[in-house]
KOLLOZA-219950 format. One record per residue: residue number from 1; x, y, z of N, C-alpha, C in turn. Coordinates in Angstrom, 3 decimals, m for minus. Atoms other than C-alpha are relative to their C-alpha. Example, Ala and Ser with C-alpha at 12.3 -4.5 7.8 and 13.67 -1.06 7.14 Angstrom:
2
REC     i        nc1        nc2        nc3       cac1       cac2       cac3        cc1        cc2        cc3
REC     1      0.890     m1.190      0.000     12.300     m4.500      7.800      0.900      1.200      0.000
REC     2     m0.820     m1.190     m0.060     13.670     m1.060      7.140     m0.770      1.090      0.730
END
This chain:
232
REC     i        nc1        nc2        nc3       cac1       cac2       cac3        cc1        cc2        cc3
REC     1      0.840     m1.191      0.000      0.000      0.000      0.000      0.878      1.246      0.000
REC     2     m0.779     m1.217      0.106      1.456      3.352     m1.081     m0.606      1.068      0.917
REC     3      0.462     m1.028     m0.937      1.224      6.084      1.540     m0.517      1.230     m0.745
REC     4      0.536     m1.248      0.548     m0.984      9.070      0.685      0.385      1.133      0.934
REC     5     m0.469     m1.119     m0.808      0.518     12.358      1.890     m1.073      1.063      0.123
REC     6      0.920     m1.097     m0.272     m1.845     14.822      3.496      0.806      1.280      0.247
REC     7     m0.743     m1.251     m0.208     m0.926     18.523      3.873      0.799     m0.023      1.300
REC     8     m0.852     m0.060     m1.175      2.002     18.877      6.243      0.520     m1.332      0.493
REC     9     m0.428      1.325     m0.461      2.473     15.115      6.624      1.400     m0.301     m0.533
REC    10     m1.356      0.297      0.466      6.133     13.999      6.452      0.034     m1.217     m0.914
REC    11     m0.197      1.166      0.852      7.458     11.505      3.950      0.222     m1.241      0.861
REC    12     m0.307      1.249     m0.710      7.536      7.864      5.053      1.473     m0.345     m0.151
REC    13     m1.395      0.418      0.161     10.939      6.200      5.553      0.206     m0.691     m1.342
REC    14     m0.295      0.560      1.319     12.653      5.036      2.379     m0.148     m1.513     m0.037
REC    15      0.189      1.448     m0.058     12.366      1.448      3.552     m1.395     m0.412     m0.451
REC    16      1.354      0.298      0.462      8.680      1.680      2.596     m0.145      0.113     m1.522
REC    17      0.085     m0.146      1.455      9.495      2.340     m1.078     m0.234     m1.354     m0.655
REC    18      0.325      1.236      0.707      8.126     m0.266     m3.465      1.205     m0.490     m0.806
REC    19     m0.995      0.569      0.907     10.343     m2.618     m5.415     m0.559     m0.135     m1.412
REC    20      0.655      0.068      1.305      7.803     m2.789     m8.274     m1.287      0.808      0.058
REC    21     m1.095     m0.616      0.738      7.601     m0.150     m9.561      1.119      0.476      0.939
REC    22     m1.175     m0.247     m0.824     11.104      0.470     m8.278      0.030      1.419      0.556
REC    23     m0.203     m1.282     m0.670     11.227      3.261     m5.733     m1.239      0.813      0.287
REC    24      1.206     m0.782     m0.277      7.599      4.416     m5.587     m0.244      0.010      1.505
REC    25      0.037     m0.147     m1.457      7.296      5.771     m2.036     m1.323      0.537      0.515
REC    26      1.200     m0.659     m0.513      4.216      7.967     m1.695     m0.702      0.728     m1.140
REC    27      0.789     m0.791      0.942      1.488      9.898     m3.513     m0.644      1.151      0.757
REC    28      0.682     m1.123     m0.626     m0.220     13.201     m2.875      0.966      1.088      0.417
REC    29     m0.822     m1.128     m0.421      1.170     16.183     m1.053     m0.120      1.158     m0.978
REC    30      0.010     m1.165      0.872      2.088     19.281     m3.017      1.394      0.222     m0.551
REC    31     m1.285     m0.316      0.613      4.887     20.812     m5.042      0.513      1.354      0.472
REC    32     m0.515     m1.244     m0.552      5.632     23.752     m2.778      1.522     m0.062      0.091
REC    33     m1.456     m0.042     m0.120      9.245     24.891     m2.495      0.468     m0.739      1.253
REC    34     m0.391      0.668     m1.242      9.366     23.641      1.087     m0.096     m1.511     m0.130
REC    35      0.183      1.444      0.160      8.023     20.191      0.171      1.075     m0.574     m0.933
REC    36     m1.003      0.485      0.938     10.373     19.829     m2.808      1.387     m0.012      0.631
REC    37     m1.315     m0.061     m0.638     13.419     20.933     m0.828      0.151     m1.113      1.024
REC    38     m0.036      1.087     m0.976     12.560     18.495      1.947      0.159     m1.348     m0.695
REC    39     m0.101      1.263      0.745     12.120     15.716     m0.606      1.426     m0.247     m0.471
REC    40     m1.358      0.186      0.516     15.497     16.271     m2.228      0.996     m0.276      1.118
REC    41     m0.892      0.258     m1.135     17.219     16.391      1.143     m0.111     m1.444      0.486
REC    42      0.241      1.373     m0.446     15.734     12.948      1.837      0.223     m1.031     m1.104
REC    43     m0.239      0.932      1.096     16.693     11.433     m1.516     m1.246     m0.398     m0.750
REC    44      1.307      0.268      0.616     13.161     11.657     m2.918     m0.242      1.041     m1.090
REC    45      0.316     m0.953      1.056     11.959     13.245     m6.154     m1.396     m0.282     m0.554
REC    46      1.321      0.208      0.597      8.571     13.788     m7.868      0.118     m0.394     m1.469
REC    47      0.030      0.414      1.408      7.772     12.086    m11.167     m1.371     m0.610     m0.263
REC    48      1.365      0.465      0.243      4.263     11.656    m12.523     m0.516      0.610     m1.296
REC    49      0.642     m0.494      1.209      2.130     12.103    m15.620     m1.104      0.978      0.367
REC    50      1.035     m0.984     m0.318     m0.397     14.942    m15.872     m1.327     m0.602      0.461
REC    51      1.265      0.617     m0.395     m3.291     12.484    m15.400      0.121     m0.794      1.307
REC    52     m0.226      0.715     m1.252     m1.810     11.077    m12.161      0.086      0.976      1.170
REC    53     m0.338     m0.830     m1.155     m1.575     12.390     m8.605      1.514      0.181      0.068
REC    54     m1.437     m0.149     m0.201      1.846     13.614     m7.496      0.550     m1.308      0.564
REC    55     m0.642      1.234     m0.448      4.061     10.534     m7.118      1.434      0.306      0.408
REC    56     m1.329     m0.246     m0.557      7.254     10.486     m5.046      0.819     m1.285     m0.037
REC    57     m0.822      1.163      0.293     10.180      8.151     m5.783      1.358      0.064      0.705
REC    58     m1.380      0.149     m0.471     13.442      6.896     m4.301      0.476     m1.392     m0.400
REC    59     m0.337      1.331      0.514     14.709      4.020     m6.465      1.271     m0.577      0.628
REC    60     m1.165      0.733     m0.478     17.247      1.403     m5.442      0.319     m1.091     m1.019
REC    61     m1.106     m0.938     m0.208     19.825      1.325     m6.955     m0.286      1.378     m0.582
REC    62      0.135     m1.385      0.450     20.346      5.004     m7.742      1.109      0.315     m0.999
REC    63     m0.985     m0.384      1.016     22.078      6.326    m10.860      0.627      1.330      0.391
REC    64     m0.700     m1.227     m0.391     24.732      8.919     m9.995      1.202      0.211     m0.912
REC    65     m1.239     m0.350      0.687     27.602     10.720    m11.655      0.899      0.711      1.002
REC    66     m1.007     m0.639     m0.824     30.648     11.484     m9.528      0.782      0.935     m0.913
REC    67     m0.617     m0.931      0.959     32.145     14.642    m11.102      1.354     m0.444     m0.532
REC    68     m1.331      0.406      0.444     35.675     13.224    m11.224     m0.045     m1.195     m0.957
REC    69      0.122      1.183      0.856     34.359     10.168    m13.123     m0.631      0.299     m1.358
REC    70      0.572     m0.364      1.297     32.950     12.109    m16.088      0.835     m0.578     m1.132
REC    71     m0.676      0.597      1.152     33.803     10.268    m19.304     m0.261      0.852     m1.240
REC    72      0.101     m0.809      1.208     34.505     12.490    m22.298      0.668     m0.764     m1.139
REC    73     m0.547      0.745      1.127     34.930     10.584    m25.538      0.887      0.899     m0.864
REC    74     m0.888     m0.769      0.875     37.494     11.615    m28.114     m0.807      0.920     m0.917
REC    75      0.810     m0.821      0.908     34.755     12.857    m30.468     m0.642      1.175      0.740
REC    76      0.589     m1.097     m0.768     33.055     14.888    m27.725      1.071      1.009      0.387
REC    77     m1.089     m0.909     m0.350     36.398     16.337    m26.655      0.337      0.917     m1.175
REC    78     m0.252     m0.819      1.192     36.927     17.518    m30.217     m1.066      1.076     m0.154
REC    79      1.087     m0.982      0.068     33.520     19.212    m30.187      0.209      1.098      1.024
REC    80     m0.194     m0.976     m1.075     34.287     20.894    m26.872      1.099      0.999     m0.334
REC    81     m1.144     m0.851      0.299     37.562     22.282    m28.183     m0.182      0.842     m1.263
REC    82      0.010     m0.635      1.320     36.619     23.245    m31.721     m1.301      0.708     m0.367
REC    83      1.286     m0.565      0.402     32.953     24.235    m31.788     m0.142      1.451      0.474
REC    84      0.255     m1.400     m0.321     31.801     27.843    m31.760     m1.291      0.072      0.807
REC    85      1.174     m0.025     m0.867     29.450     27.975    m28.769      0.307      0.825      1.244
REC    86     m0.123     m0.657     m1.292     28.850     29.765    m25.487     m0.860     m0.761      0.995
REC    87      0.765      0.669     m1.040     27.732     28.106    m22.253     m0.262      0.998      1.122
REC    88      0.411     m0.924     m1.058     25.800     30.155    m19.702     m0.756     m0.764      1.076
REC    89      0.814      0.547     m1.087     24.103     29.471    m16.389     m1.073      1.002      0.386
REC    90      1.110     m0.784     m0.563     20.708     30.762    m15.267     m0.363      1.243     m0.805
REC    91      0.399     m1.152      0.813     20.224     33.148    m18.171     m1.319     m0.232     m0.719
REC    92      1.233      0.313      0.734     17.192     31.352    m19.644     m0.691     m1.205      0.629
REC    93      0.576      1.165     m0.673     15.732     29.019    m17.033     m1.371     m0.353     m0.566
REC    94      1.363      0.291      0.471     12.146     29.353    m18.242      0.014     m0.617     m1.387
REC    95     m0.090      0.568      1.340     13.173     28.623    m21.837      0.519     m1.429      0.046
REC    96     m0.563      1.346     m0.104     15.198     25.576    m20.788     m1.049     m0.990      0.487
REC    97      0.976      0.955     m0.531     12.457     23.959    m18.703     m1.149     m0.179     m0.985
REC    98      1.053      0.141      1.017      9.897     24.693    m21.432      0.469     m0.921     m1.125
REC    99     m0.540      0.870      1.046     12.167     23.016    m23.997      0.076     m1.442      0.480
REC   100     m0.038      1.356     m0.557     12.663     20.018    m21.699     m1.392     m0.622      0.047
REC   101      1.375      0.488     m0.084      8.872     19.751    m21.443     m0.590     m0.374     m1.349
REC   102      0.531      0.328      1.320      8.401     19.430    m25.195      0.048     m1.511     m0.221
REC   103      0.007      1.458      0.239      7.380     15.859    m26.184      1.148     m0.428     m0.907
REC   104     m1.068      0.553      0.830     10.190     13.735    m27.604     m0.621     m0.874     m1.086
REC   105      0.505      0.785      1.130      9.820     11.826    m30.854     m0.405     m1.407      0.415
REC   106      0.259      1.374     m0.439      9.822      8.521    m28.950     m0.978     m0.076      1.163
REC   107      0.880     m0.027     m1.164      7.361      9.611    m26.247     m1.363      0.551     m0.363
REC   108      1.326     m0.583      0.109      3.674     10.334    m25.937     m0.200      0.930      1.197
REC   109      0.184     m0.948     m1.083      3.234     13.512    m23.925      1.291      0.263      0.761
REC   110     m1.148     m0.381     m0.809      5.552     14.790    m21.194     m0.375     m0.046      1.472
REC   111      0.256     m0.003     m1.434      5.915     14.448    m17.422      0.236      1.384      0.604
REC   112     m0.251     m1.357     m0.516      6.993     18.105    m17.090     m1.227      0.845     m0.311
REC   113      1.272     m0.690      0.183      3.539     19.590    m16.686      0.139      1.475      0.369
REC   114      0.015     m1.411     m0.400      2.610     23.232    m16.174      0.187      0.139      1.504
REC   115     m0.150     m0.002     m1.452      2.397     22.429    m12.465      1.465     m0.181      0.399
REC   116     m1.417      0.220     m0.275      5.969     21.134    m12.468      0.826      1.222     m0.407
REC   117     m0.729     m1.187      0.444      7.204     24.135    m14.461     m0.144      1.115      1.021
REC   118      0.213     m1.046     m1.007      5.642     26.512    m11.930      0.802     m0.296      1.266
REC   119     m0.679      0.373     m1.240      7.147     24.580     m9.014      1.505      0.221     m0.108
REC   120     m1.451     m0.144      0.136     10.705     24.509    m10.361      0.395      1.437     m0.326
REC   121     m0.255     m1.423      0.212     10.454     28.113    m11.508      0.055      0.730      1.337
REC   122     m0.059     m0.578     m1.344      9.742     28.996     m7.874      1.324     m0.352      0.673
REC   123     m1.304      0.381     m0.552     12.824     27.025     m6.821      1.121      0.812     m0.654
REC   124     m1.008     m0.807      0.684     14.836     28.895     m9.449      0.008      1.425      0.551
REC   125      0.078     m1.355     m0.550     13.594     32.235     m8.134      0.640      0.066      1.383
REC   126     m0.614      0.065     m1.316     14.814     31.116     m4.710      1.462     m0.400     m0.017
REC   127     m1.411      0.337      0.112     18.277     30.232     m6.025      0.321     m1.460      0.247
REC   128     m0.196      1.427     m0.270     17.788     26.465     m5.622      0.054     m0.809     m1.295
REC   129     m0.020      0.670      1.304     17.079     25.349     m9.207      0.797      0.848     m0.991
REC   130     m0.905     m0.687      0.922     19.511     26.210    m11.998     m0.086     m0.604     m1.394
REC   131     m0.093      0.478      1.377     19.825     25.947    m15.762      1.408      0.240     m0.526
REC   132     m1.253     m0.133      0.732     22.947     25.388    m17.835     m0.359     m0.064     m1.480
REC   133      0.487     m0.173      1.362     22.558     26.474    m21.448      1.150      0.073     m1.005
REC   134     m0.935     m0.119      1.123     24.480     26.019    m24.699     m0.624      0.909     m1.051
REC   135      0.464     m0.971      0.998     24.121     28.937    m27.086      0.897     m0.074     m1.226
REC   136     m0.725      0.023      1.265     25.135     28.794    m30.754     m0.608      1.056     m0.913
REC   137      0.461     m1.094      0.873     24.893     31.858    m33.014     m1.146      0.774      0.639
REC   138      0.999     m0.784     m0.702     22.837     33.616    m30.361     m1.300     m0.718      0.294
REC   139      1.216      0.775     m0.205     20.233     30.818    m30.200      0.238     m1.083      1.054
REC   140     m0.074      1.061     m1.001     19.514     28.407    m27.350     m0.032     m1.347     m0.716
REC   141     m0.136      1.241      0.765     20.731     25.081    m28.768     m0.208     m1.246      0.837
REC   142      0.165      1.156     m0.882     20.466     22.795    m25.745      0.309      0.399      1.422
REC   143     m0.288     m0.309     m1.395     20.770     22.601    m22.004     m0.656     m0.979      0.938
REC   144      0.557      0.849     m1.050     19.612     21.120    m18.742     m0.367      0.859      1.195
REC   145      0.281     m0.688     m1.250     18.183     22.073    m15.380     m0.008     m1.012      1.132
REC   146     m0.008      0.865     m1.168     18.359     20.694    m11.874     m0.008      0.818      1.270
REC   147      0.109     m0.590     m1.332     18.408     21.422     m8.168      1.332     m0.170      0.719
REC   148     m1.249      0.053     m0.766     21.410     22.228     m5.958     m0.286      0.271      1.463
REC   149      0.079     m0.173     m1.449     21.525     21.784     m2.179      1.367     m0.333      0.579
REC   150     m1.331      0.235     m0.519     24.831     22.164     m0.376      0.968     m0.283     m1.121
REC   151     m0.902      0.428      1.068     27.369     20.296     m2.527     m0.570     m1.215     m0.736
REC   152      0.721      1.062      0.689     24.771     18.012     m4.087     m0.810      0.616     m1.136
REC   153      0.797     m0.464      1.131     23.268     18.499     m7.564     m0.901     m1.130     m0.457
REC   154      1.000      0.964      0.443     20.099     16.742     m8.715     m0.403      0.350     m1.431
REC   155      0.371     m0.251      1.380     19.763     16.548    m12.490     m1.452     m0.368     m0.243
REC   156      1.417      0.251      0.262     16.180     16.782    m13.705     m0.279     m0.360     m1.460
REC   157      0.286      0.298      1.403     16.045     16.948    m17.489      0.937      0.805     m0.884
REC   158     m0.815     m0.724      0.977     17.982     17.999    m20.574     m0.667     m0.082     m1.370
REC   159      0.542      0.002      1.360     17.189     18.800    m24.191      1.105      0.438     m0.951
REC   160     m0.939     m0.465      1.014     19.065     19.395    m27.423     m0.734      0.301     m1.292
REC   161      0.512     m0.351      1.323     18.205     21.120    m30.662      1.084     m0.117     m1.066
REC   162     m1.158      0.137      0.875     21.683     20.792    m32.138      0.864     m1.131      0.537
REC   163     m0.805      1.139     m0.420     23.925     17.731    m32.051      1.035      0.404      1.057
REC   164     m0.960     m0.154     m1.091     25.934     17.539    m28.790     m0.246      1.208      0.907
REC   165      0.184     m1.219     m0.785     24.472     20.763    m27.356     m0.275     m0.300      1.476
REC   166      0.268      0.325     m1.402     23.140     19.099    m24.195      1.240     m0.587      0.666
REC   167     m1.237      0.555     m0.552     26.408     17.187    m23.723      0.991      1.113      0.336
REC   168     m0.875     m1.143     m0.272     28.345     20.451    m23.961     m0.392      0.656      1.316
REC   169      0.469     m0.601     m1.246     26.175     21.916    m21.211      0.333     m0.879      1.195
REC   170     m0.264      0.922     m1.108     26.584     18.814    m19.058      1.472      0.002      0.378
REC   171     m1.437      0.002     m0.303     30.375     18.768    m19.357      0.389      1.263      0.763
REC   172     m0.315     m1.249     m0.706     30.589     22.428    m18.326     m0.561     m0.012      1.419
REC   173      0.571      0.103     m1.340     28.252     21.789    m15.409      0.870     m0.878      0.890
REC   174     m0.766      0.937     m0.819     30.240     18.789    m14.183      1.360      0.586      0.366
REC   175     m1.307     m0.606     m0.278     33.573     20.606    m14.486     m0.135      1.109      1.053
REC   176      0.203     m1.064     m0.978     32.173     23.583    m12.570     m0.311     m0.564      1.378
REC   177      0.340      0.600     m1.285     30.669     21.395     m9.854      1.221     m0.639      0.650
REC   178     m1.228      0.573     m0.549     33.973     19.577     m9.464      0.876      1.097      0.604
REC   179     m0.791     m1.125     m0.517     35.713     22.936     m9.008     m0.603      0.539      1.296
REC   180      0.669     m0.451     m1.224     33.121     23.875     m6.387     m0.061     m1.083      1.076
REC   181     m0.089      1.122     m0.933     33.763     20.540     m4.640     m1.354     m0.661      0.286
REC   182      1.219      0.800     m0.095     30.316     19.078     m5.266      0.402     m1.472     m0.087
REC   183     m0.424      1.385     m0.065     30.486     15.383     m4.489     m0.756     m0.965     m0.885
REC   184      0.821      0.983      0.702     27.693     13.812     m6.503     m1.097      0.709     m0.790
REC   185      1.128     m0.467      0.811     25.146     14.416     m9.263     m1.004     m1.141     m0.068
REC   186      1.058      1.009      0.044     21.875     12.521     m8.930     m0.575     m0.061     m1.406
REC   187      0.581      0.228      1.329     20.795     11.055    m12.269     m1.276     m0.833      0.082
REC   188      1.245      0.697     m0.305     17.884      9.152    m10.681     m0.010     m1.440     m0.471
REC   189      0.145      1.368      0.511     17.528      6.105    m12.949      0.922     m0.251     m1.182
REC   190     m0.957      0.389      1.035     19.736      4.202    m15.383     m0.489      0.340     m1.400
REC   191      0.156     m0.061      1.453     20.002      5.186    m19.025      1.369     m0.279     m0.609
REC   192     m1.267      0.294      0.660     22.659      4.031    m21.465      0.739      1.285     m0.353
REC   193     m0.609     m1.296      0.318     23.256      7.677    m22.437      0.809      0.512      1.189
REC   194     m0.704     m0.464     m1.192     24.182      8.610    m18.865      1.178     m0.912      0.328
REC   195     m1.085      0.935     m0.266     26.249      5.465    m18.442      1.200      0.269     m0.904
REC   196     m1.091     m0.286      0.927     28.291      6.407    m21.523      0.809      1.214      0.428
REC   197     m0.680     m1.200     m0.481     29.170      9.670    m19.778      0.673     m0.219      1.352
REC   198     m0.690      0.323     m1.243     30.455      7.911    m16.672     m0.894     m0.192      1.201
REC   199      0.909      0.219     m1.125     27.346      7.665    m14.498     m0.114     m1.492      0.294
REC   200      0.124      1.406     m0.396     26.804      4.435    m12.563     m1.040     m0.140      1.101
REC   201      0.969      0.286     m1.044     24.324      2.801    m10.246      0.713     m0.347      1.308
REC   202     m0.498      0.364     m1.327     24.979      2.598     m6.506     m1.201     m0.363      0.868
REC   203      1.117      0.329     m0.888     22.856      1.103     m3.699     m0.586      1.265      0.643
REC   204      0.637     m1.161     m0.628     20.345      3.492     m2.173      0.638      0.329      1.340
REC   205     m0.642     m0.260     m1.292     22.069      3.088      1.209      1.271      0.823     m0.191
REC   206     m1.217     m0.776      0.276     25.343      4.383     m0.277     m0.360      1.408     m0.478
REC   207      0.459     m1.306      0.470     23.503      7.177     m2.055     m0.400      0.877      1.179
REC   208      0.475     m0.781     m1.132     21.870      8.300      1.174      1.144      0.363      0.942
REC   209     m1.149     m0.304     m0.866     25.111      8.085      3.147      0.772      1.200     m0.549
REC   210     m0.689     m1.136      0.609     26.807     10.432      0.685     m0.862      1.257      0.012
REC   211      0.929     m1.131      0.055     23.734     12.638      0.334     m0.068      0.726      1.340
REC   212      0.166     m0.613     m1.314     23.398     13.241      4.071      1.185      0.869      0.396
REC   213     m1.151     m0.877     m0.229     26.903     14.674      4.153     m0.041      1.210     m0.926
REC   214     m0.125     m1.055      0.997     26.728     16.709      0.950     m1.033      1.107      0.152
REC   215      1.040     m1.031     m0.072     23.418     18.501      1.541      0.197      0.948      1.178
REC   216     m0.187     m0.826     m1.187     24.672     19.925      4.840      1.140      1.009     m0.117
REC   217     m0.940     m1.082      0.248     27.399     22.064      3.308     m0.775      1.285     m0.275
REC   218      0.659     m1.279      0.255     26.644     25.759      2.920     m0.421      0.078     m1.457
REC   219      0.608     m0.074      1.324     24.527     26.616     m0.115      0.594      1.156     m0.786
REC   220     m0.419     m1.090      0.876     25.695     28.665     m3.101     m1.246      0.775     m0.429
REC   221      1.269     m0.694      0.255     22.929     31.290     m3.191     m0.013      0.741     m1.337
REC   222      0.181     m0.864      1.155     21.520     33.157     m6.158      0.388     m0.615     m1.322
REC   223     m0.307      0.415      1.366     22.303     33.003     m9.841      1.439     m0.501     m0.101
REC   224     m1.336      0.538      0.201     25.262     30.885    m10.890      0.700      0.707     m1.166
REC   225     m0.843     m0.452      1.093     28.130     32.115    m13.016      1.073     m1.066     m0.221
REC   226     m0.987      1.034      0.317     30.349     29.585    m14.788      1.362      0.630     m0.251
REC   227     m1.364     m0.409      0.332     34.114     29.939    m14.914      0.219     m0.158     m1.499
REC   228     m0.230     m0.007      1.450     35.474     30.563    m18.402      1.090     m0.968     m0.442
REC   229     m1.125      0.860      0.360     38.378     28.114    m18.251     m0.276     m1.450      0.372
REC   230      0.385      1.347     m0.416     36.473     24.860    m17.641      0.478     m1.076     m0.965
REC   231     m0.478      0.958      0.991     37.665     23.181    m20.840      1.504      0.205     m0.163
REC   232     m1.470     m0.092      0.065     41.407     22.431    m20.784      0.480      0.242     m1.426
END
C-alpha cells in the first residue's frame, strides 16, 4: 500500500518504497518549495504524468555521476575544443524547462507539466534550481536544469536542438561542480546515455550516506556564473 501524503504530513521512511515499480514511495502532497526541498534532502523526487496524482520516488539502486568520473569521448572532446558555442548558467531558465517539457519523438506527452514548471520556476527564483545552457549563433541550442543543495546536484532533465548541445552543457556543469567541490550528481535512474558519460548505479544506502553529508554544506545562493576556463 502506497502512503498518501496529506498537507504537512512527512514523507515515510525510504524502507517503505516499493520494489515494483522500483522506488515508488508515496502519492499526494504538493509541489511547494518547502516540500520539494525536503524531498530532495531525503533522496526523494517527484515524477508523474499529468493524469496522475503527485508521485514520489526513491529508487534502489540510484544512478549517480561522480564529477571526477565524467567520461569524455574523443569525439566529444573535439567538439568541446573546436565548436563555436557559449555556455551560460541561469540566463534562460524558463526557456530551458519549457524546452525540456516538449514531447520527444519517442514519447507520448511529457511528465513536465505546467504544475511542475511553476514549481521549479519557484525554486529557481529562490536560487535552488539552476539551468545550464548552450548557445550557438545567439540561439539556445540545448541545455539542462536541476536542483542544488549544499554540494549536491540533482539533475532533472535535458534537451538538445543541435547535435551535442546538451552534452556540452553537461560537461561544463560537471567541471564547474567539481571545481566547487560538489560530491555527486543525482541522475535518478539508469540510461545508457548517462552510463556512456560515466554515471553508474549505486545502492540506495550508499547514495543516502553520501547525500546526508553533501546537503549539509553551505549553499551557493543566487544566480550561478560559470568559470570561463572549464575546458582544458
